[in-house]
Residue, then its C-alpha position, 0 to 999 in steps of 0.5 A: m260124320k265119322a265111322v271106324i272100321l276095324s281092319a287089323g284082324l289076322g284072318t288065319r282061318i281063310q289064310k289057306s285060301f287066300p295068302n298074303t291077303p288081309k281080311v279085309m281084301l277079300p275080294i266080293a263082287g269085283k270088289p275088296l270087302l272093305e271097298h264094300n263097306i266103304i261105299n255103304l257108309k258113304k251111301y249114308g253121310f260118312n264122309q271121313i273113315f279111321i282104318n287100323l291096320h295090322y297085317l299087310p297094311k300096305k296092301v290096304k293103304n296102297y289100294f285105298g290111299d287117303g280115301k280121295n278116289f273114293g270121295i272120303k278122307i281115310v285116316y290109318s292107324l298101324e298097330p305093331e301089335l293087336f290092340g283088340t277091338a275096343g282098344a283099336l279107338v285109342n289112337f283115333k281117339k281125339y278125332l272123334t269128337e262127335t256121334f260116330v259108328v264102329i263097324y267089323g271090316d270083316i263083315f259084309m254088311t247092308l245095314n241102313f245107318e239113317k235108321m240105325l242113328s235115328f234109333h240111337k238119338e230116339k232112345k238118347s243111347q250113349g251106346t247102341l250095338l246092332i244084334h239080331e238073332t243067332d242061330h248058335p248061341n251056345d258059342s256066341d256071345l249074348v246081349a241081353i235087353d229089356r222091353n225098352n231094348q236096353i242092354y242090361k247084360f253081356y254073356i261072353s263064350p264059352h258059356k258055364g251053362l245054357v243061356k235061357s234069357t237071350n239068344l241074341s248077339s252082336a252083329g259088328a255095328y255100333i254108334l258110340e258117343p264120344t263121352v264113353l272113350k273116357f271109360l276105354p280100358k287102359k290095359l292092351p289089347s281091349d275088346f268091345v264086348e268082353d272089357f269095355f262093354p261091361k265095364l260101360l254097364k257097370k258105369k250105369i252108361k245107357m246101352f241099347g240094342y238095335i234089332s235088324s234083319e238086315f244082311a250083316k255076314d262075317v266072312g272071316t271062314p272060307q264057309r262063310y266067305e263062299e256063303t256070302k258071295r252066293i247070297i250076294q248073287l241072290l240080292k242083286 
């Protein structure tokens, strides 16, 4: 199985704490964040990983190489200028010929992908988003679902007013069918939640929200990084 790990972010909010370090290489429990995500993907049968890079790409490549030492195959894409989260798929499009997963490389997650894939297949979904309740909906991109968990609207932050219909937000993991790639926006940079997913809804593409309380934490700020480390220690 195939997975894309979005790894091109600059990590500007945490650069003071970790200068000259790509965000996905932040050390957590003795390993880079990216390694934890690769290990979790491999656990569920993902053996081909696609990684987009921008900031200090050699630090990632020198550590992971072609993936052989980790029991996987890695294909890299270098973005001289940031393509955006959805735009990152452009360089990998020719490889993504079957159901695939996309995860954000700056999120530490212990997601059971087997369960999420089962949900995706059961719903005959073309795009499934991991979603969870957010405790700060006013400044989050929100996802509205119906009683069948089908997504019918995205509310992009900042909101013009109070959103009362949902407090659910995307948690940084998607399962996509290759058929949706033909709708990738041609203009770059392109974002999943702001550009690509709303376009899929307009094209009547069936998308669903997979609600899970499994651990998924953004480590992009010093505060969240330290909080993630504390939680991981408790999970051991």
